[in-house]
N, CA, C and O of each residue as an XYZ file, in Angstrom:
308
protein
N       0.692     -0.922     -0.061
C      -0.003     -0.020      0.012
C       0.426      1.082     -0.335
O       1.616      0.794     -0.201
N       0.450      2.570     -0.822
C       1.465      3.848     -1.390
C       0.370      4.671     -0.262
O      -0.741      4.144     -0.193
N       0.507      5.439      0.284
C      -0.195      6.544      0.842
C       0.253      7.722      0.398
O       1.355      7.688     -0.148
N      -0.219      8.624      0.466
C      -0.170     10.358     -0.067
C      -1.295     11.291      0.245
O      -2.513     11.363      0.084
N      -0.182     12.060      0.837
C      -1.666     13.266      0.948
C      -0.721     14.526      0.561
O       0.448     14.524      0.947
N      -1.091     15.299      0.010
C      -0.435     16.661     -0.336
C      -1.297     17.328     -0.425
O      -2.382     16.793     -0.652
N      -1.235     18.739     -0.296
C      -2.117     20.564     -0.417
C      -0.558     20.882     -0.017
O       0.518     20.339      0.229
N      -1.370     22.462     -0.158
C      -0.293     23.356      0.305
C      -1.188     24.221      1.903
O      -0.346     25.019      2.316
N      -2.260     24.296      2.674
C      -2.195     24.246      3.829
C      -3.275     23.039      4.514
O      -3.771     22.026      4.021
N      -3.358     23.549      5.624
C      -3.886     22.638      6.286
C      -3.050     21.042      6.801
O      -1.876     20.747      6.577
N      -3.954     20.313      7.437
C      -3.381     18.978      8.290
C      -3.627     18.181      7.301
O      -4.680     18.650      6.869
N      -3.208     16.745      6.250
C      -2.661     15.712      6.173
C      -2.877     14.874      6.830
O      -2.693     15.070      8.031
N      -3.393     13.468      6.367
C      -3.016     12.402      7.062
C      -2.672     11.442      5.909
O      -3.465     11.397      4.969
N      -1.503     10.623      5.883
C      -1.375      9.679      4.479
C      -2.171      8.190      4.975
O      -2.550      7.272      4.248
N      -2.257      8.298      6.262
C      -2.448      5.998      7.039
C      -2.728      7.157      8.029
O      -2.143      8.215      8.258
N      -4.206      6.374      8.697
C      -4.816      6.742      9.590
C      -5.400      5.136      9.737
O      -5.969      4.533      8.827
N      -5.123      4.598     11.092
C      -5.614      3.843     11.730
C      -6.696      4.139     13.032
O      -6.772      5.134     13.753
N      -7.604      2.711     13.040
C      -8.411      3.136     14.486
C      -8.653      1.420     14.988
O      -9.020      0.629     14.119
N      -8.518      1.131     15.824
C      -8.998      0.054     16.403
C      -9.503     -0.055     17.760
O      -8.708      0.211     18.660
N     -10.979     -0.484     18.140
C     -11.025     -0.969     19.930
C     -12.458     -1.971     19.345
O     -12.927     -2.350     18.272
N     -12.840     -2.117     21.267
C     -13.232     -3.026     21.286
C     -12.661     -4.242     21.832
O     -12.886     -4.850     22.879
N     -11.594     -4.515     20.532
C     -11.735     -5.937     21.482
C     -10.547     -6.287     21.926
O      -9.501     -5.685     21.681
N     -10.681     -7.409     22.688
C      -8.478     -7.973     23.352
C      -7.949     -7.022     23.567
O      -8.009     -6.204     24.485
N      -7.293     -7.126     22.529
C      -5.906     -6.557     21.946
C      -6.564     -5.009     20.563
O      -7.675     -5.055     20.034
N      -5.853     -4.220     20.386
C      -6.168     -3.293     19.292
C      -4.585     -3.264     18.099
O      -3.743     -4.141     18.295
N      -4.482     -2.822     17.612
C      -3.768     -1.825     16.793
C      -4.065     -1.401     15.537
O      -4.263     -1.939     14.448
N      -4.037      0.178     16.161
C      -4.032      0.543     14.817
C      -3.697      1.084     14.092
O      -4.446      1.896     13.549
N      -2.501      0.939     13.729
C      -1.833      0.576     12.297
C      -0.823     -0.455     12.994
O      -0.283     -0.198     14.070
N      -0.540     -2.079     12.027
C       0.397     -3.256     12.844
C       1.397     -2.938     11.431
O       1.188     -2.175     10.488
N       2.490     -3.805     11.701
C       3.438     -4.079     10.738
C       4.383     -4.708     10.566
O       5.279     -4.680     11.410
N       4.492     -5.463      9.445
C       5.547     -6.929      9.660
C       6.257     -6.688      8.354
O       5.715     -6.251      7.339
N       7.106     -6.909      8.442
C       8.397     -7.023      7.151
C       9.586     -7.848      8.119
O      10.274     -7.503      9.080
N       9.463     -8.902      7.464
C      10.753    -10.272      7.032
C      10.710    -10.514      5.686
O       9.822    -10.311      4.858
N      12.357    -11.212      5.552
C      12.412    -12.081      4.384
C      13.575    -11.278      3.669
O      14.262    -12.047      2.997
N      13.931    -10.181      3.620
C      14.902     -9.317      3.018
C      16.122     -9.234      3.553
O      16.473     -9.926      4.509
N      16.648     -8.620      3.138
C      18.303     -8.237      3.598
C      18.057     -7.358      4.549
O      18.485     -7.789      5.620
N      17.639     -6.481      4.632
C      16.387     -5.412      5.895
C      14.781     -5.708      5.988
O      13.925     -6.069      5.181
N      14.802     -5.409      7.227
C      13.498     -5.199      6.828
C      13.044     -4.654      7.874
O      13.415     -5.071      8.971
N      12.235     -3.711      7.778
C      11.314     -2.742      9.140
C       9.810     -2.921      8.616
O       9.191     -2.928      7.552
N       9.611     -3.046      9.852
C       8.364     -2.757     10.146
C       7.205     -1.477     10.127
O       6.008     -1.522      9.843
N       8.032     -0.368     10.530
C       7.489      0.464     10.485
C       8.993      1.636     10.094
O      10.037      1.400     10.702
N       8.962      2.829      9.080
C      10.263      3.271      8.903
C       9.579      4.434      8.638
O       8.530      4.441      7.994
N      10.232      5.665      9.206
C      10.180      6.932      9.930
C      11.608      8.472      9.291
O      12.679      8.954      9.659
N      10.599      8.616      8.192
C      11.939     10.144      7.451
C      11.374     11.099      8.289
O      10.290     11.526      7.893
N      11.848     11.614      9.460
C      10.998     12.532      9.877
C      11.145     13.118     11.770
O      12.127     12.837     12.457
N      10.211     13.755     12.169
C       9.966     13.544     13.403
C       8.976     12.538     13.559
O       8.345     12.118     12.589
N       8.752     12.020     15.006
C       7.778     11.447     15.832
C       6.991     11.595     16.328
O       7.483     12.208     17.276
N       5.779     11.530     16.571
C       5.295     12.461     18.206
C       4.549     11.044     18.114
O       4.306     10.465     17.056
N       4.202     10.549     19.488
C       3.562     10.103     20.209
C       2.765     10.498     21.867
O       3.069     11.507     22.504
N       1.753      9.499     22.325
C       1.489     10.359     23.457
C       1.840      9.243     24.418
O       2.385      9.441     25.504
N       1.582      8.366     24.069
C       1.997      7.496     24.879
C       2.935      6.216     24.147
O       2.503      5.609     23.167
N       4.295      5.903     24.783
C       5.267      4.863     24.679
C       4.966      4.068     25.188
O       4.379      4.288     26.248
N       5.215      2.410     24.679
C       5.019      1.170     25.328
C       7.018      0.366     24.761
O       7.510     -0.028     23.704
N       7.704      0.561     26.776
C       8.669     -0.706     26.116
C       9.327     -1.363     26.611
O      10.382     -1.146     27.208
N       8.794     -2.234     26.428
C       9.347     -4.380     26.396
C      10.231     -4.005     27.294
O       9.491     -3.531     28.157
N      11.061     -3.918     27.596
C      11.976     -4.085     29.012
C      10.614     -3.847     30.067
O      10.136     -2.845     30.600
N      10.218     -5.473     30.074
C       9.189     -5.662     31.640
C       9.578     -6.710     31.613
O       9.782     -7.450     30.650
N       9.801     -6.958     33.339
C       9.977     -8.407     34.005
C       9.662     -9.530     33.117
O      10.392    -10.445     32.738
N       8.386     -9.271     32.851
C       7.530    -10.747     32.911
C       8.625    -11.361     31.730
O       9.193    -12.450     31.646
N       8.645    -10.053     30.801
C       9.155    -10.015     29.149
C      10.543    -11.149     29.470
O      10.967    -11.767     28.494
N      11.348    -11.436     31.125
C      13.099    -11.595     30.783
C      13.241    -12.735     31.903
O      12.678    -12.861     32.990
N      13.985    -13.343     31.392
C      14.573    -14.724     32.059
C      15.896    -14.397     32.997
O      16.595    -13.428     32.699
N      16.127    -14.977     33.795
C      17.231    -15.232     34.678
C      17.998    -14.445     35.140
O      19.217    -14.278     35.186
N      16.504    -13.654     35.715
C      16.765    -12.322     36.332
C      17.504    -12.713     37.454
O      17.339    -13.834     37.935
N      18.427    -11.789     37.999
C      19.226    -12.283     39.403
C      19.308    -10.739     39.876
O      19.236     -9.907     38.972
N      19.467    -10.226     41.331
C      19.850     -9.414     41.761
C      21.544     -8.890     41.815
O      22.281     -9.616     41.147
N      22.071     -7.996     42.362
C      22.840     -7.507     41.891
C      23.650     -7.509     43.322
O      23.111     -7.248     44.398
N      25.026     -7.846     43.152
C      25.517     -8.003     44.513
C      26.519     -7.118     44.440
O      27.401     -7.313     43.603
N      26.575     -5.969     45.310
C      27.693     -5.462     45.449
C      27.765     -3.817     45.007
O      28.663     -2.980     45.093
N      26.081     -3.766     44.382
C      26.409     -2.612     43.468
C      26.613     -1.578     43.621
O      26.717     -0.889     42.606
N      26.733     -1.098     44.607
C      27.661      0.414     43.894
C      28.752     -0.234     44.987
O      28.709      0.185     46.144
N      29.185     -0.686     44.823
C      30.739     -0.436     44.960
C      30.796     -0.947     43.791
O      31.822     -0.360     43.447
N      30.400     -1.851     42.494
C      30.768     -1.953     40.951
C      30.296     -0.007     40.495
O      30.831      1.014     40.062
N      29.427     -0.339     40.807
C      29.268      1.340     40.147
C      30.817      2.571     40.312
O      31.597      3.252     39.647
N      30.483      2.196     41.618
C      32.045      3.667     42.150
C      33.598      2.674     41.474
O      34.733      3.039     41.781
N      33.387      1.633     40.703
C      35.182      1.325     40.211
C      35.223      2.105     39.034
O      34.267      2.705     38.542
N      36.270      2.070     38.649
C      36.762      3.168     37.585
C      36.919      2.520     36.663
O      37.308      3.026     35.611
């Protein structure tokens, strides 16, 4: 799919997505595979988001162990 929005004034949206009512909703979903380089999303310009999800969550990790002597390790040269 290729989407373009042209004009000289006002706001234009080339691609817009809206999803609601399900258990999991994706307003815009991208999947890329099989090439030498794969991008599910590529943005050339500023990006604005009101909410960001970062997948660095304890439930997504395994073999988590507490740090021992953490302050001493941080103070090493």
